[in-house]
C-alpha positions as CSV (number, residue, x, y, z in Angstrom):
1,X,-118.8,113.1,119.5
2,X,-119.1,116.5,121.1
3,X,-118.8,115.0,124.6
4,X,-115.5,113.4,123.5
5,X,-114.1,116.5,121.8
6,X,-115.0,118.8,124.6
7,X,-113.5,116.6,127.4
8,X,-110.4,118.3,129.0
9,X,-108.0,115.8,127.6
10,X,-109.2,116.2,124.1
11,X,-110.2,119.9,123.9
12,X,-108.8,121.4,120.7
13,X,-107.7,125.0,120.2
14,X,-109.8,125.3,117.0
15,X,-112.6,123.4,115.3
16,X,-113.3,123.6,111.6
17,X,-117.0,122.9,111.3
18,X,-117.4,122.0,107.7
19,X,-121.2,122.0,107.3
20,X,-123.4,119.6,105.5
21,X,-125.6,119.6,108.6
22,X,-128.7,118.1,107.0
23,X,-129.2,114.4,106.5
24,X,-128.0,113.2,103.2
25,X,-131.3,112.0,101.9
26,X,-131.0,115.1,99.8
27,X,-133.7,114.5,97.3
28,X,-136.3,114.4,100.2
29,X,-135.0,117.4,102.3
30,X,-137.1,120.5,102.3
31,X,-135.7,124.0,102.8
32,X,-137.4,124.2,106.2
33,X,-135.7,120.9,107.2
34,X,-132.3,122.2,106.1
35,X,-132.7,125.3,108.2
36,X,-133.8,123.2,111.2
37,X,-130.8,121.0,110.9
38,X,-128.4,123.9,110.8
39,X,-130.1,125.6,113.7
40,X,-130.0,122.4,115.7
41,X,-126.3,121.8,115.0
42,X,-125.5,125.4,115.7
43,X,-127.2,125.1,119.1
44,X,-125.3,121.9,119.9
45,X,-122.0,123.5,119.0
46,X,-122.7,126.6,121.0
47,X,-123.8,124.6,124.1
48,X,-120.9,122.1,123.8
49,X,-118.2,124.7,123.6
50,X,-119.7,127.3,125.9
51,X,-117.1,128.7,128.4
52,X,-114.3,126.9,126.6
53,X,-111.5,128.8,124.9
54,X,-112.0,127.2,121.5
55,X,-112.2,129.0,118.2
56,X,-114.9,127.6,115.9
57,X,-114.6,128.2,112.2
58,X,-118.0,127.4,110.5
59,X,-118.1,126.8,106.8
60,X,-121.3,126.1,104.9
61,X,-121.6,122.8,103.1
62,X,-123.3,122.4,99.7
63,X,-126.3,120.7,101.4
64,X,-126.7,123.7,103.7
65,X,-127.2,126.2,101.0
66,X,-129.0,124.7,98.1
67,X,-131.7,122.1,98.7
68,X,-132.7,119.9,95.8
69,X,-136.4,120.6,96.3
70,X,-135.9,124.1,94.9
71,X,-133.7,123.0,92.0
72,X,-135.3,122.3,88.7
73,X,-133.9,120.0,86.1
74,X,-136.7,120.7,83.5
75,X,-134.5,122.8,81.2
76,X,-130.8,123.7,80.8
77,X,-129.8,126.9,82.6
78,X,-133.2,127.2,84.5
79,X,-131.6,127.5,88.0
80,X,-130.8,131.2,87.8
81,X,-129.0,131.5,91.2
82,X,-126.7,128.5,90.7
83,X,-125.9,129.2,87.1
84,X,-125.0,132.8,87.8
85,X,-123.0,131.9,90.9
86,X,-120.9,129.4,88.9
87,X,-120.2,132.1,86.2
88,X,-117.9,133.9,88.6
89,X,-115.7,130.9,89.3
């Protein structure tokens, strides 16, 4: 896909990189895997668009910021970070 998008006839002015870099077997992903996926895709994007006049707008996806291995479903309200983040919205 990156080869196609970065070819001279298809080169965009801007790319909206919308995240969700990890594979979507989300119940099996670890935090380390999620970081590795994001680092890998970041390197791929950097290399693909190097030297090209393209603005890249990265946006984190929900699978990039909160992996299920650290989320507990053992009691209501137990996931402090998520519950407190949602209060502000």
